[in-house]
N, C-alpha and C positions, 0 to 999 in steps of 0.2 A: 366488310373488311375481315381478312383471315386472322385467326388467333395468334399466328405467329407475327403478323404485322403489329397487332395491338401490343404483344409482348415487347417487340422491338421498340415501338414508340415509348412505351412505359419505361424501359430500361434506359432509353436515350434521354428522356426527360429527367430520370433519376440522375443520370451521370452529369447532366447539364446543371442540375441544382447543386450537386456536390461540388462541381467546379466554381460555381458562383460563390459558395460558402468559403471554399478555399481561398479565393480571390479576396474576398472580404476580410478575412482573418489573417491573410498571409503577412501583412506588414508586421504585426506585433507578435502573434503566436509562433509563427515559423521562425522568426528571428530568436525567440526565447528557446524554442526547440533545439535550434542549432548551438546556442550557447550551453544548453544543459547537457549536450551530447559531445562537447568538445573537451579534449584534455588540455589543461593549462597548468603545466607543472611549475608551481611556486617553489621557492627554496624552503626546505624542510628544516624545522628546528633540530638542534642535536638530539633532543629527547623526544623527537615525533614518535608517536605510537605506531608501531608496525603491526599491521593487520594482514592475516592470511585469508584467502578465498578458498571455500571448499567447493570446487566445481567450476568448469569453464562455461557459466551459464550466459545465456542471451541478455538477460536482464541487468547483469552486474555493470557493464560499462556505464549505464545511465544511472542505475541505483546506488553504485558505490564507487566505481574507478573514477569516473569524472568529477564527481564531488570531492573525493579525497585528493585528486590532483590540485584542487583549489584551496586546499587547507594546509597550512604550514605545520599544523600540530598532528597530522595523520598522514600515513604513507600506506598505499596499497602495495604491499611488500612481496607478497608470495601468492602462488596459485598452484593448485594440483588439480588433476582431472582423471577419470578412469582411463583415459587414452592420453599417455605421456606426450605424444606428438601434438595432439590437440592442445594440450597444456602449454607446450613450447610456442606454437603459432599463436595462441591466445595472449601469451605474455608479451611476445613481440609486437603484436598489433596494439596492445593496451599499455605499453611501456611498464610492465611489471618486471622488477629486477630479478626475482628468484622464482624458479620452478622446482616444485618438489615431486618426488615420485608418486606419493599417495597422500590422501588426506591424513592419514596417521602421522606421516613424517612432518607435515605442518604442525600438527599438535605436539610433536616432539621437539620443535625448534624453540629453544628458550628465548630467542630474540623477538618472537612473536607473542604479544601479550593478549590478543583479541583476535576473533575470526568472525567472518561474515559468512552465513549459510544461505545460499540462494537455491538450494537443491529442492527436487519435487517434494510435495507435501509429506508423502510416506516415509522419507528419509529424515525428517526433521528430528523425531524423537531420538533415533540412534545417535546422530551426530551432535545433537545439543548435549546429551549426557556424556559422550565421549569428550566433547570440548571442555566442559565443565570439570570433568574428572581430571583432565590435563592442566587444569589451572588457567583457562583462558575466558575472558570476557566474551559474550556471545551477542551478535546482532543477527537475528534469524527472520528471514522472510515469512510473511503470514500466510496461512495461519500456523499458529505455533506447533500444532501437531495434527494427527489424523482424527482424533476423537477427545472427548472430555476427559476419559480415563488417562490417556497418555499425558494430557495437559495437567491434570492433577499430580501425577507422578513426576513430571518435569519440574512443577513448582516446588515440590517437597525437595527434590535434589538440589534445585537452584537456591532455595532458601538456606539450605545447610552448607552450601559451598562458599558463601561469602563473596560470590562473584556476580557481576551484572549479566542479566539475561534480558534483552529487549526485543520485543516483537515489533517488526518493521512496518508499523502504521505510519508512514512518512507524512501523510496529509496533516497530522496532528501538529506538526512543528512549523507549518508555514504561517506567516503573518496574517494571511486571509482567514484561516481557521480560528487563530487566536483572537482576531478582531471580532468575529461572530460570536465567540464565547464571551467576550467582553460586553457586547451589546445585550446578550441574555441576562448576564450577571448585573448589569445596570438596572434592570427592571423595566426597561423601555417598553417592551412587548407583553410584560406581565408574565404570570405563571403560564408555562407551556401546557397546551391542551392536546395537541396533536403534531405529529412529525411524519412527513411523507418523503420517502426516499426512493428514487427511481434511477438506477444505473443500468443502461443498455449499451451493448457492444455490437457493431455491425457483424452479421453472420460470417462474412468472408474473412474476418480478421484472424480467426483461429480455425484450422483445419479440424475435421472430426477426429483425426488421428492425434491431436495434441494431448499431452498428458493431462491437461486440465479436464479431459472427458474419459479419463480411465479410473475405474473404480479401484483397482490396485495401487493406483498413484494417490489415492485419497482426493480424487477429483471431483468435479462438479462446479456449477455456477455459485452455489451457497458457500462452497469453500473458497471461491475466489472473490467475485464481487460481493457476494453475500456477507462475507465477514467484514468487509469494509462498511456496509450498510448498517449492520448491528453496531459496529464500532462508533460510527458517526452518531447514531441515536443515542447510545449510552453516554457519549462524551458530552453531547450538547445537552442532554436531560440531567446527568448527574445521578441517574438511578439505575438500578438492575432490573432486569426483566422479571415480572411477576408471573406472567402467564403467556404461553403461545396460544393465542386465540384461534388462529387457523394457519395452515401451511399447505399451499397447493403447488406441487412441483410438475413441470413439464419435462418429461425424460427424454434424453438423446439416446440412451440405451439403458439396459436394466440397472437399477440403483444408481444412476448418474443423472442429474438434472442439468438441462441447458437453460432452464428458467425457474425461478422460484418467486411466488407471490405469497406473502405472509402478513399477519396482523399480530401486533404484540401489545400486550398491556402492562402498564408499570404502576408501582405502589401509589404514586400521586394522583393516579386517575388519567394520565396521558395515554393516548392510544397512537400507536406508530404502525406505519404500513411500509412494506418493503415489496419493490418490484425490480428483480435483478435478472438480466439475461445476457448470455454470451453468444446468443444465436438470434439476435434481433434484426429488424430491417433499417436500423440506423443507430447512431451514437446519442445517448441521452444521459445527462449527468446532473440531475436536478434534486435539490434538497429544500423541502419547504417546511418551516418551523412556525407553527400558528400558536399565538399566545392569546390571553384574555384581552390584551390592550393593543395588539398588533401582530405583525408577522415579519419573517425573514425568508427571502427566496435566495438560496445560495447555490449558483450554478458553477460547475467547474470541478467538483470533488469526484474522484479522490486525487486529481492532479491539478489543483488550482494554480500552481505555478506556471502552467501553460497558458490557461485562459480561464478567467472567472468573472463573476460579478455578484455583488451582495446587494440585493434590493430590500430595503426596509420600509414598512408602512406602520406608522404609529400615529399617536395624537399630535406630535410635532411636525408631521407631514410625511411626504415620501421622498425617498433619495436612493441613489445608487452609489455604492462605494466599491473601490478596488484597491488591494493592497499586495503589492508584488515585493516589498522589502528592497533588497539589493538586486532583485531580478534573478537570483539563483532558484535552483529547483527545490521542491520539497525534500529531495533526498540529501541535498546540501544541508539544509537546516536540520534533518535527521541525524545526520552524521555528526555535526556540531554537538546536538543535544546528547547523543550516544557518548561521546567523548567527555563531555562535561559530567554526565551522570555517573560515571565510573567513580567520580570523587564524592558522590552523594550516597553513601551505603544506606542511610535511613530510608531511601526511596526504592531500594531494590524489591522489598516485598510488595510495595504497592504495584509495581509493574507486573510481578508474578500473579498477584491476585486478579489483576485486570485481564490478563489473557485466559485465565481459567473461566472467568465470567463471560468472556467474548465467545468461547466455545459453545 
């Protein structure tokens, strides 16, 4: 058999497997996906918080605009983009009432009390500082900055501003994640000795020209999926990294990783392994938490609202749990948490300390 025929059969078999998986999962996950991407404009409260969006980003409809449309206390009020016409078209498509000429004009709008920053990583530092200086609370996409030094400077400025700065690790606020934390805190699986996180994205999902793979944009897999993996481990363990035992990148171009494999050690003795890739041969989203008395296998991170399972093994037996709450997305729960957190100033520095440690 010719090499081309073998490749053709392999590709065909792969496509068939993907189709079967889609069919198996379509009933629940596709229905949830459509719900998460739908704009459902509820009546806004008279004092609803008006939030401006810096940039007509592809992620914002799912990560901010659609969730905001379902919350009476929040309004996706304004948007600005480098291209004015793009902002106008974006606002029309997403039912955003106000278009500003520039990011700075959003920050000058006194009716806006907070901003959402979905810009590429290398722009985060500049626009976080400018937003805080303008007196706006900030919800910024992860990672908070391009490097640790920037993160420290952002923390210092945010702590002095008296304003909320939240890094958008949306998975933290979903009922499934909270449930896993509750199981750990209950002592059912005992002290955690090992955590394994494997997040892979199929290679064709992002092109090689995507900003995720540009050094000047502070790109790379570790700055994308990797910061999720580190965040998950730190959240579940409740400790900070003591030592990076090893780190093995696979580069897509000079200084930019398409895959990172790393081993981390924590003060309590836990060893954590990370395997993240944006150029893999399939989708993987597995987190395994191994304790002295049992284990938890949590599949579905960092988007458990789409599809997840929590498999627990302990002395009480084996079980599988699922927790979707009201069926809304992780971003919906995050936005509710962001708005509520604005009233909890005693927690502001907890959040800024967290994003520095995650860098």
